[in-house]
C-alpha positions in Angstrom: 26.0 2.7 63.0 24.6 0.6 66.0 26.6 2.9 68.5 24.9 6.1 67.3 27.8 7.3 65.3 28.0 8.0 61.6 30.8 7.6 59.1 31.1 10.3 56.5 33.3 12.5 54.5 32.6 16.2 53.8 33.9 18.1 50.7 35.5 20.9 52.6 36.6 18.9 55.7 40.2 18.3 56.6 39.5 15.0 58.4 38.8 12.9 55.4 36.7 9.7 56.0 35.7 10.1 59.7 33.4 8.8 62.4 31.6 11.0 64.7 28.5 11.1 67.0 25.4 12.2 65.2 24.7 15.4 67.2 22.4 17.1 64.8 18.7 16.7 65.2 17.5 13.8 63.0 15.1 16.0 61.2 18.1 17.7 59.7 18.8 14.4 57.7 16.7 11.9 55.7 18.0 8.7 57.4 17.5 5.3 55.9 18.0 2.4 58.3 19.4 -0.7 56.5 19.1 -3.9 58.6 22.5 -5.7 59.0 23.8 -8.5 61.2 26.9 -8.4 63.3 29.1 -9.9 60.6 28.1 -7.1 58.3 28.8 -4.4 60.8 32.2 -5.9 61.5 32.9 -5.6 57.8 31.9 -2.1 57.6 34.1 -1.3 60.7 37.1 -3.0 58.9 36.4 -1.0 55.8 36.3 2.1 57.9 39.6 1.3 59.6 41.2 0.7 56.2 39.9 4.0 54.8 39.9 6.3 57.9 41.3 9.7 57.0 41.4 9.3 53.3 40.6 12.5 51.5 37.6 13.8 49.4 37.6 12.7 45.7 36.8 15.9 44.0 38.2 14.6 40.6 36.1 11.4 40.8 32.9 13.1 41.7 33.3 15.7 38.9 34.4 13.2 36.2 31.8 10.8 37.1 29.1 13.5 36.6 30.4 14.4 33.1 31.4 11.1 31.6 29.5 7.7 31.4 32.3 6.2 33.5 32.7 5.7 37.1 35.9 7.5 38.1 37.6 6.8 41.4 41.0 8.1 42.7 42.7 5.7 44.9 42.5 6.6 48.6 39.9 9.3 47.8 36.1 9.2 48.3 33.0 11.3 48.2 30.2 10.7 50.6 27.6 8.6 48.6 30.5 6.7 46.9 32.0 5.6 50.3 28.6 4.4 51.6 27.7 2.6 48.4 31.1 0.8 48.4 30.5 -0.2 52.1 27.0 -1.6 51.2 28.5 -3.5 48.3 31.0 -5.0 50.6 28.3 -6.5 52.9 26.2 -7.5 49.9 23.3 -5.2 50.6 23.2 -3.4 47.2 24.5 -3.9 43.7 25.2 -0.4 42.3 27.5 -0.9 39.3 25.1 0.5 36.7 25.3 3.9 38.4 28.5 5.9 37.5 27.1 9.2 38.9 25.9 8.0 42.4 24.6 11.2 43.9 23.4 11.3 47.5 19.9 11.6 46.2 20.2 8.6 43.9 21.7 6.6 46.8 18.9 7.6 49.1 16.3 6.6 46.4 18.0 3.1 46.0 18.1 2.6 49.6 14.5 3.6 50.1 13.6 1.2 47.4 15.6 -1.5 48.9 14.1 -1.0 52.4 10.6 -1.1 50.9 11.2 -4.4 49.1 
């Protein structure tokens, strides 16, 4: 986010969807910066406020891997799913063709988007 924080959810965390300062060195992550305007940032902020604290979607993540369907439990997310949904809300990516949206697949799609 523009303020140096990141919004994430981790599988074994108890906080659910959370926002925190990115303390770790950047070389620990493969960051992809997506240019957005102030209105898009505001939409992501509103989506975060709406989903803050919602838990990890173990069932959705596992079922989406083993079926051709996108499975999503209400009020639950997994990391790449939350990010992809936020990017769809601000019209950055159209990802409906990917039921199993792994972090690597999302990274590849964002890298391709940034390159175009």
